[in-house]
C-alpha positions as CSV (number, residue, x, y, z in Angstrom):
1,M,89.5,90.4,-94.8
2,K,88.6,93.3,-92.3
3,V,91.2,95.4,-90.6
4,E,90.5,95.3,-87.0
5,R,93.6,97.9,-85.6
6,I,96.8,99.4,-87.7
7,F,99.7,99.0,-85.3
8,G,102.2,100.6,-87.5
9,A,103.2,102.1,-90.7
10,D,106.9,102.8,-91.8
11,I,109.5,103.5,-94.7
12,Y,111.8,100.7,-95.4
13,R,115.4,101.1,-95.7
14,D,115.7,100.6,-99.7
15,G,114.5,104.4,-99.5
16,G,111.0,104.1,-101.0
17,S,109.0,101.1,-99.8
18,F,106.0,101.5,-97.5
19,G,104.1,99.4,-95.3
20,F,101.2,99.4,-92.6
21,F,100.6,96.5,-90.3
22,F,97.1,95.4,-88.9
23,Y,95.3,93.2,-87.1
24,S,92.6,91.5,-89.1
25,D,89.1,90.0,-88.0
26,D,90.7,86.4,-88.0
27,G,93.3,87.4,-85.2
28,R,96.3,87.3,-87.3
29,W,98.4,90.3,-88.4
30,Y,99.4,91.2,-91.9
31,E,101.0,94.0,-93.9
32,F,100.1,96.0,-96.6
33,H,103.1,96.6,-98.5
34,L,104.0,98.9,-101.7
35,E,107.3,98.3,-103.1
36,T,109.1,101.1,-104.7
37,N,110.3,101.1,-108.4
38,L,112.5,104.0,-107.8
39,W,116.0,101.9,-107.7
40,K,115.1,99.6,-110.4
41,N,117.1,99.8,-113.5
42,Q,114.1,100.0,-115.7
43,W,111.8,103.0,-116.7
44,T,108.4,102.7,-115.2
45,S,105.8,105.4,-115.2
46,T,105.2,105.1,-111.4
47,T,107.2,105.2,-108.0
48,H,105.5,101.9,-106.9
49,K,104.3,98.6,-107.6
50,P,100.5,97.8,-106.7
51,P,100.0,96.9,-103.4
52,V,100.7,93.3,-101.7
53,I,99.0,91.9,-98.6
54,Y,101.6,89.6,-96.4
55,L,100.6,87.2,-93.6
56,E,102.9,88.5,-90.8
57,G,104.9,90.7,-93.0
58,V,106.9,91.1,-96.1
59,N,109.8,89.4,-94.7
60,Q,107.8,86.1,-94.2
61,G,107.4,86.1,-98.1
62,N,103.6,84.7,-97.5
63,I,101.5,86.7,-99.9
64,V,97.9,86.5,-99.0
65,R,96.8,88.9,-101.7
66,T,97.9,91.2,-104.6
67,L,95.5,94.3,-105.0
68,S,94.9,96.3,-108.0
69,W,95.0,100.2,-107.7
70,E,91.0,100.3,-107.4
71,E,91.1,97.2,-105.1
72,A,93.6,99.0,-102.7
73,K,91.5,102.3,-102.9
74,I,88.3,100.5,-101.6
75,F,90.7,98.6,-99.0
76,I,91.9,102.0,-97.3
77,A,89.3,104.1,-97.7
78,P,87.7,103.6,-94.0
79,L,91.1,103.4,-92.4
80,C,92.4,106.0,-90.1
81,Y,95.9,106.1,-88.8
82,D,97.9,109.2,-87.6
83,N,101.3,108.6,-88.9
84,E,103.3,110.4,-91.9
85,H,104.3,107.1,-93.6
86,F,100.3,106.0,-93.4
87,N,99.4,109.3,-95.3
88,A,102.1,108.7,-97.8
89,I,100.8,105.2,-98.2
90,V,97.3,106.6,-98.9
91,A,98.7,109.2,-101.1
92,I,100.5,106.6,-103.0
93,V,97.4,104.3,-103.4
94,M,95.2,107.2,-104.8
95,S,97.6,108.3,-107.2
96,E,97.9,104.8,-108.2
97,G,101.5,104.3,-107.8
98,D,103.0,107.9,-107.6
99,L,104.4,109.4,-104.8
């Protein structure tokens, strides 16, 4: 899967999950989603779960791929998008789940 164009990045109303939206080389759009751990009633050493890529967004529930932190670093390495939420996503991935 190759990112052709990013068309948005945002933080979710749950107060900590992030996602960015992109068109792929297959002509479809996807979401790179980072779900927060902040509001779970469990101890965790990170603020976010590993990334998941969804076809047409997280609300559709169509998981295409779950990435490890190392895979996510490789996936986002060539990407650029001038947006504060995208920058937060990059920071979370580079720190392997911590914001």
